[in-house]
C-alpha positions in Angstrom: 1.2 11.4 -28.3 0.9 13.4 -25.2 -2.2 15.2 -24.1 -2.8 18.9 -24.6 -2.0 20.9 -21.5 -5.1 22.4 -19.7 -5.0 26.4 -19.8 -3.6 28.0 -16.6 -6.4 27.9 -13.8 -8.7 25.7 -15.8 -10.6 23.1 -13.7 -10.3 19.5 -14.1 -12.7 17.4 -16.3 -15.0 15.3 -14.4 -13.6 12.3 -15.9 -10.3 13.3 -14.3 -11.9 13.7 -10.7 -13.2 10.3 -11.2 -10.0 9.0 -12.0 -8.6 10.4 -9.0 -11.3 8.6 -7.0 -10.7 5.3 -8.8 -6.9 5.8 -7.7 -7.7 6.3 -4.1 -10.4 3.3 -4.3 -7.5 1.1 -5.6 -5.1 2.1 -3.0 -7.7 1.4 -0.5 -8.4 -2.0 -1.9 -4.7 -2.7 -1.6 -5.0 -1.7 2.0 -8.0 -3.7 2.4 -6.5 -6.8 1.1 -3.4 -6.6 3.4 -5.8 -5.9 6.6 -8.0 -9.0 5.9 -5.8 -11.3 3.6 -2.7 -13.1 4.4 -0.3 -10.1 3.4 0.8 -7.3 5.8 -1.1 -3.8 5.1 2.0 -2.2 4.0 3.0 -5.4 2.0 -0.4 -5.5 0.0 -0.1 -1.6 -0.4 3.3 -1.8 -1.9 3.3 -5.0 -3.9 -0.3 -5.7 -4.5 -1.7 -5.1 -8.0 -4.4 -2.5 -6.9 -1.8 0.1 -5.7 0.7 -0.7 -8.6 -2.3 -0.2 -11.2 -3.0 3.2 -9.3 0.4 4.4 -9.5 0.7 3.6 -13.1 -2.8 5.5 -13.7 -1.3 8.4 -11.8 2.0 8.7 -14.1 -0.2 8.2 -17.2 -2.9 10.9 -16.3 -0.5 13.2 -14.6 0.2 15.7 -17.3 -3.8 16.1 -17.7 -4.1 17.5 -14.3 -1.0 19.8 -14.4 -2.1 23.2 -13.5 -5.4 22.3 -11.6 -6.2 21.8 -8.1 -6.3 18.1 -8.9 -2.6 18.0 -9.4 -2.0 18.1 -5.9 -4.0 14.8 -5.3 -1.8 12.8 -8.0 1.4 14.2 -6.3 -0.4 13.1 -2.9 -1.2 9.5 -4.2 2.2 9.3 -6.1 4.3 10.5 -2.9 2.5 8.4 -0.5 3.3 5.2 -2.5 7.0 6.1 -3.1 7.6 7.4 0.4 6.0 4.1 1.8 8.2 2.1 -0.3 11.6 4.0 0.9 10.7 3.8 4.5 9.7 0.1 4.1 13.2 -0.6 2.8 15.0 1.4 5.5 12.8 -0.4 8.3 13.7 -3.7 6.7 17.4 -2.9 6.4 17.5 -1.7 10.2 15.6 -4.5 11.3 17.7 -7.1 9.6 21.0 -5.2 10.9 19.6 -5.3 14.5 18.0 -8.7 14.1 21.3 -10.1 15.6 20.5 -8.4 19.1 16.8 -9.5 18.7 15.8 -5.9 18.8 15.5 -5.9 14.9 12.1 -8.2 15.3 10.4 -5.4 17.2 11.8 -2.8 14.7 10.0 -4.7 11.8 6.9 -5.1 13.8 6.6 -1.7 15.2 8.0 0.1 11.8 5.7 -2.0 9.4 2.6 -1.4 11.6 3.3 2.4 11.8 3.9 2.4 8.0 0.5 0.7 7.4 -1.1 3.1 9.8 0.6 6.1 8.0 -0.6 4.7 4.5 -4.1 4.4 5.6 -4.1 7.8 7.1 -2.6 9.4 3.7 -5.2 7.6 1.7 -8.2 8.4 4.1 -6.9 12.1 4.3 -6.6 12.5 0.4 -9.8 10.9 -0.4 -11.9 13.2 1.9 -10.3 16.1 0.7 -11.0 14.9 -3.1 -14.7 14.3 -2.0 -14.8 18.0 -0.8 -13.2 18.9 -4.2 -10.1 20.4 -2.1 -6.5 20.3 -3.1 -4.0 18.7 -0.9 -1.8 21.1 0.8 1.8 21.4 -0.6 
């Protein structure tokens, strides 16, 4: 059964703001596990249980934030995950093709490092704006 749509211009409930904080916290946990564990930052972000749970929560609660400023955060969180996955696939393919000429290893290292930094930036920027109760730019 789907949740009722909020009235146009209505603000999100406190529980939905808390949900957005939890999602940012789960993504951050995934990044931290990658930074201090045996996985890479990007690998833990994309394939670790915290980020996967975060994206599932985003999709489950997305309809409840529609029409509020919080919708921009849910979209931001979802896009961060899927864009990171898409670019990781591209870097992996290009790196594999270029590995024949040894340049591929550098592509993997630089590409995955840059994607990890980008994911950290996206999560930090979004969470700081959420803390200030501001929407994300479109």
